[in-house]
C-alpha positions as CSV (number, residue, x, y, z in Angstrom):
1,M,66.9,-29.3,29.0
2,Q,66.8,-33.0,27.3
3,E,69.3,-33.6,24.3
4,R,67.7,-36.1,21.7
5,P,68.7,-38.6,20.7
6,D,70.2,-40.1,24.0
7,A,72.8,-42.3,23.9
8,G,70.3,-45.5,24.2
9,E,68.8,-44.3,21.1
10,L,71.9,-44.0,18.9
11,L,72.8,-47.3,19.9
12,E,69.6,-48.5,18.8
13,A,69.8,-46.7,15.4
14,I,73.2,-48.2,14.7
15,G,72.0,-51.9,15.6
16,E,68.9,-50.9,13.1
17,F,71.3,-49.8,10.6
18,L,73.7,-52.7,10.4
19,A,70.7,-55.2,10.5
20,R,68.8,-53.6,7.8
21,E,71.5,-51.9,5.4
22,V,74.7,-53.4,6.2
23,R,74.1,-57.2,7.1
24,P,71.9,-58.0,4.1
25,K,74.9,-57.3,1.9
26,L,77.6,-59.1,3.5
27,D,78.8,-62.4,2.7
28,P,78.1,-65.1,5.4
29,V,80.9,-64.8,7.4
30,G,80.6,-60.7,7.3
31,A,76.9,-61.0,8.1
32,F,77.8,-63.1,10.9
33,H,79.9,-60.6,12.5
34,A,77.5,-57.7,11.5
35,R,75.1,-59.9,13.8
36,V,77.6,-60.1,16.6
37,A,78.1,-56.0,16.5
38,E,74.3,-56.2,16.6
39,R,74.1,-58.2,19.7
40,L,77.3,-56.4,21.2
41,L,75.2,-52.9,20.7
42,E,71.8,-54.4,22.1
43,L,74.1,-55.3,25.5
44,L,75.4,-52.0,25.7
45,R,71.9,-50.2,25.2
46,R,70.6,-52.4,27.9
47,E,73.6,-51.6,30.2
48,W,73.2,-48.2,29.5
49,R,69.4,-48.2,30.1
50,D,69.6,-50.6,33.0
51,G,73.1,-50.7,34.7
52,P,72.9,-47.6,36.7
53,A,69.3,-49.2,38.7
54,A,70.5,-52.6,38.9
55,D,73.8,-51.2,40.8
56,R,72.1,-48.8,42.9
57,A,69.6,-51.6,44.2
58,E,73.0,-54.1,44.5
59,H,74.7,-51.0,46.6
60,A,71.5,-50.7,48.6
61,R,71.3,-54.4,49.3
62,L,75.0,-54.7,50.2
63,R,74.7,-52.0,52.7
64,A,71.7,-53.4,54.4
65,L,73.4,-56.7,54.6
66,L,76.6,-55.9,55.8
67,G,75.4,-52.8,57.7
68,G,78.0,-50.4,56.6
69,E,78.9,-47.9,53.8
70,G,81.0,-47.8,51.1
71,T,81.3,-47.9,47.3
72,L,79.8,-50.7,45.5
73,A,83.4,-52.4,44.6
74,E,84.5,-51.8,48.1
75,L,81.2,-53.7,49.9
76,N,81.5,-56.3,47.0
77,R,85.2,-57.0,48.2
78,R,83.9,-56.9,52.0
79,L,81.0,-59.4,51.0
80,A,83.6,-61.7,49.6
81,R,86.0,-61.5,52.6
82,D,82.9,-61.9,54.9
83,I,81.6,-64.8,53.2
84,R,85.2,-66.5,53.4
85,A,85.5,-65.5,57.0
86,R,81.8,-67.4,57.6
87,R,80.8,-63.8,59.4
88,L,77.2,-64.3,57.9
89,A,76.6,-67.1,59.5
90,G,73.1,-67.3,60.4
91,R,72.3,-64.7,57.8
92,E,72.5,-67.1,54.8
93,A,68.8,-66.5,53.5
94,E,69.5,-62.9,53.2
95,L,72.4,-63.6,51.5
96,V,71.0,-66.1,49.0
97,D,68.2,-63.7,48.6
98,H,70.8,-60.6,47.5
99,L,72.8,-62.7,45.3
100,K,69.7,-63.9,43.4
101,A,68.6,-60.4,42.9
102,T,72.0,-59.4,41.8
103,V,72.2,-62.4,39.4
104,A,68.6,-62.0,37.9
105,D,69.7,-57.8,37.3
106,R,72.7,-58.7,35.9
107,L,71.1,-61.6,33.6
108,A,68.5,-59.3,32.3
109,I,71.2,-56.9,31.3
110,D,73.7,-59.6,29.7
111,N,71.3,-62.0,28.4
112,P,67.6,-61.5,28.8
113,R,66.6,-65.0,27.2
114,H,68.3,-66.3,30.4
115,A,66.8,-63.8,33.1
116,G,63.5,-65.8,33.9
117,A,65.4,-69.4,33.7
118,P,65.4,-71.2,37.0
């Protein structure tokens, strides 16, 4: 059974409520704070919607790049150690591809306006 509204829809509704009902009634400082809250809700909604897929993709890339298993956090720590120890010599192109994809996924969530920036 699918529950409605889901978390993403609730976050969107709260943001719309702030934008339409609350912010117009506030003084300039309060309106600014309400807009900050709206943007944080937008970020939370993107994280809720897109974060799990981004994490799964990053995890898969790390397993392939490092040739091992572990949690996402464990593999990221291993990646950092391997970079420091220069154990990825000769595989720089794979590393750069992984890092670009990870940053692109993160930007799409954190700040989509910059996701397409060079």
